C-alpha positions, -999 to 999 in steps of 0.1 A, spaced: 5 -428 -615 36 -422 -637 60 -458 -640 90 -440 -643 81 -419 -614 77 -448 -590 104 -471 -603 125 -445 -595 110 -443 -557 113 -483 -555 148 -484 -565 152 -456 -535 135 -473 -511 147 -508 -519 184 -496 -516 182 -479 -482 177 -438 -498 162 -418 -478 128 -409 -492 109 -373 -496 80 -365 -479 62 -361 -513 85 -394 -525 69 -410 -496 33 -398 -502 36 -412 -536 45 -448 -529 20 -451 -499 -6 -441 -529 9 -467 -553 9 -494 -526 -28 -483 -519 -42 -484 -553 -63 -516 -569 -42 -549 -568 -57 -557 -602 -44 -520 -615 -10 -535 -599 -13 -564 -622 -16 -544 -655 11 -520 -649 34 -552 -642 27 -570 -678 35 -536 -692 69 -533 -680 101 -552 -698 109 -583 -687 140 -577 -661 155 -610 -679 159 -587 -709 176 -556 -691 205 -578 -679 204 -592 -712 211 -558 -726 235 -550 -698 255 -582 -709 256 -574 -742 266 -540 -743 295 -551 -720 311 -562 -748 310 -531 -767 344 -515 -764 335 -474 -769 369 -467 -758 388 -470 -790 370 -450 -811 366 -421 -780 401 -427 -777 408 -418 -818 387 -389 -820 399 -369 -792 437 -380 -798 427 -364 -833 411 -332 -820 441 -328 -797 418 -318 -765 435 -344 -739 463 -366 -732 457 -402 -737 452 -413 -694 428 -387 -695 410 -398 -724 411 -436 -714 395 -422 -676 368 -401 -695 358 -431 -717 354 -455 -691 334 -429 -675 312 -424 -704 312 -462 -710 299 -467 -678 270 -442 -667 243 -462 -682 250 -491 -659 234 -479 -630 204 -474 -646 207 -509 -660 209 -518 -622 184 -497 -615 157 -509 -638 163 -545 -632 161 -541 -597 128 -519 -600 107 -535 -626 118 -575 -610 103 -554 -574 69 -539 -588 63 -578 -595 72 -590 -563 49 -559 -546 16 -569 -570 19 -604 -558 26 -600 -521 3 -569 -521 -17 -575 -491 12 -587 -468 28 -547 -472 27 -534 -437 44 -499 -439 61 -488 -408 65 -454 -394 101 -452 -414 85 -465 -449 104 -496 -450 85 -531 -464 101 -558 -453 110 -570 -481 150 -573 -478 154 -612 -491 136 -606 -519 160 -580 -530 187 -599 -522 175 -628 -543 163 -602 -571 201 -580 -577 217 -605 -602 242 -583 -618 272 -588 -590 299 -560 -581 325 -561 -603 358 -537 -598 362 -538 -632 330 -522 -639 328 -497 -613 331 -466 -635 330 -431 -617 297 -408 -610 280 -387 -637 258 -353 -636 224 -363 -623 198 -351 -597 162 -350 -590 137 -320 -585 114 -319 -562 83 -300 -559 61 -282 -533 32 -311 -547 61 -337 -552 64 -333 -586 97 -347 -599 119 -337 -629 153 -360 -639 181 -336 -645 214 -351 -663 229 -318 -675 237 -286 -656 204 -262 -657 193 -225 -641 169 -224 -620 144 -202 -652 146 -245 -669 138 -259 -638 109 -229 -634 96 -238 -667 84 -272 -653 76 -265 -617 51 -244 -602 59 -217 -574 72 -225 -538 101 -243 -529 117 -272 -545 143 -296 -533 171 -307 -551 188 -346 -548 220 -354 -562 220 -392 -554 251 -419 -545 272 -419 -577 262 -384 -587 270 -354 -589 254 -314 -604 256 -283 -609 227 -254 -608 227 -221 -615 199 -205 -593 176 -176 -597 201 -146 -587 225 -161 -613 246 -175 -580 261 -210 -591 260 -242 -565 282 -274 -570 265 -300 -558 286 -332 -546 270 -371 -537 246 -376 -523 235 -339 -511 207 -322 -511 198 -285 -515 163 -266 -512 155 -234 -522 129 -215 -532 119 -206 -571 125 -167 -567 141 -154 -539 130 -125 -518 137 -89 -525 156 -86 -487 170 -116 -480 184 -152 -500 180 -183 -482 183 -219 -491 190 -252 -469 219 -278 -480 226 -315 -464 256 -331 -479 282 -309 -497 282 -281 -521 308 -252 -532 290 -221 -537 296 -193 -559 277 -164 -551 265 -135 -569 267 -107 -552 238 -85 -540 245 -58 -506 207 -57 -503 198 -95 -497 225 -115 -481 226 -146 -493 220 -174 -459 228 -212 -465 215 -232 -435 227 -265 -425 223 -288 -390 216 -257 -368 245 -237 -383 238 -204 -402 256 -189 -430 253 -150 -443 275 -143 -475 270 -111 -497 291 -124 -527 324 -149 -524 333 -183 -528 330 -212 -501 321 -247 -494 301 -264 -470 301 -304 -463 271 -310 -436 267 -351 -443 239 -365 -414 270 -386 -397 294 -362 -397 297 -346 -360 311 -312 -375 296 -289 -401 329 -276 -421 330 -244 -438 358 -233 -456 362 -196 -472 379 -195 -507 376 -158 -514 358 -131 -494 339 -129 -465 312 -149 -449 299 -150 -411 287 -177 -393 262 -180 -363 235 -209 -346 202 -208 -362 193 -207 -320 209 -179 -316 244 -168 -309 272 -148 -314 280 -141 -350 321 -153 -361 338 -139 -394 356 -163 -414 382 -153 -434 399 -167 -473 422 -201 -463 400 -204 -424 376 -233 -421 351 -230 -399 343 -264 -379 310 -261 -365 299 -287 -337 263 -300 -342 257 -309 -308 272 -277 -287 266 -256 -315 302 -238 -312 325 -235 -343 363 -231 -343 378 -221 -364 414 -231 -383 437 -227 -411 434 -258 -443 446 -265 -475 421 -250 -499 432 -273 -529 427 -299 -504 389 -294 -497 373 -285 -529 394 -305 -553 363 -324 -554 349 -297 -575 382 -297 -600 384 -335 -606 407 -346 -576 403 -366 -545 432 -350 -524 436 -358 -493 458 -342 -466 471 -368 -436 430 -383 -437 428 -420 -427 416 -446 -450 381 -449 -431 373 -410 -442 388 -417 -480 364 -446 -482 335 -423 -473 332 -400 -500 351 -429 -527 318 -451 -514 294 -422 -525 308 -413 -555 315 -450 -569 281 -458 -556 290 -489 -534 294 -503 -497 320 -515 -481 336 -525 -446 369 -532 -435 386 -566 -426 404 -552 -398 408 -520 -383 445 -516 -388 436 -510 -425 411 -486 -413 431 -460 -394 457 -460 -426 468 -425 -429 477 -410 -465 483 -382 -486 478 -375 -518 453 -373 -544 432 -397 -568 418 -385 -602 379 -378 -597 371 -393 -629 394 -425 -634 373 -459 -628 372 -475 -591 400 -500 -605 427 -471 -610 417 -456 -579 423 -481 -557 455 -492 -573 467 -463 -557 456 -468 -522 471 -504 -527 507 -493 -538 511 -468 -515 494 -480 -485 501 -521 -486 463 -523 -489 439 -551 -506 406 -546 -518 381 -574 -525 343 -581 -537 325 -605 -509 291 -605 -509 282 -576 -531 304 -550 -513 339 -543 -513 362 -554 -478 394 -535 -477 427 -551 -456 460 -549 -447 482 -571 -472 499 -597 -456 
């Protein structure tokens, strides 16, 4: 069984991320294998202490200066943006090192407690205390860089393809068999994929898109969980359908944004250009949406309401900015935690309900982002027990 794939699955499992059916099947198969083979696998993997040491050494290397000088000579970007981009490049490998150090050590632990493993219905092993002792790299605000381009495609057979650069459906099809495909973008990630019909989809952090290798001749159907911006290729003979939590959006060629995270009570569909319609998947009346409008689909009642919105605010994430328009810090932190990949808590409710208007550069490091919030909202951000604690300044 592919060791790198098992490491990815273990990391997701032990850090609380949801596994796909294919990933769960692979994990169960791995757990059921011979314990002797387990020990051989452990011996073949790197010592996690070396990974942590590599992390420490790499942190000592300043890549921003040569990047800054090169970009300045080329005259491509301003200095502030150069610093932000350089910081982003410098931090891209940090999540992988953390992942590897946790997962490699976890494999050793699982090898030793193989017979103590008891999977419950959700597939979560009882290793919470063990994981807490294994995560040796403390959370530091100054080391928190923005997300990067990355995704995992899972085939119908449970095979996986790891991606780091924008791709087309044809490139994925070269590595995958015919059938439905699932593309997952993790926390701290984003991804752009061009589908078989030339439709482009920008996927935000913690999002999932399910689509066929090839569309039918009379309909192009996909499923979305999370957030995505669609630039649909026009085809009057084959409408493009997006289904999300009981909502069905039908388009022929247009641009729109759908936000459909599991924890949200509503599915938000915002139209940039063209025309789309919305219906419940269980049946019901069809609602048409015009540019500049947003449909709020209630998951529980399956009813939709239409309102005017600022398109730039809704789609700002795709253009490199978090734009806030009378949003509470509670709402803002949900998006920031997905993008910078961290856990957080509010020390008091007053801080959580602070209202903001403005914007934050999406590709700046987290320290820059919270500096803006601290100055404009009288807030304090600190690290406690490996998570961010937000409170009002005295």
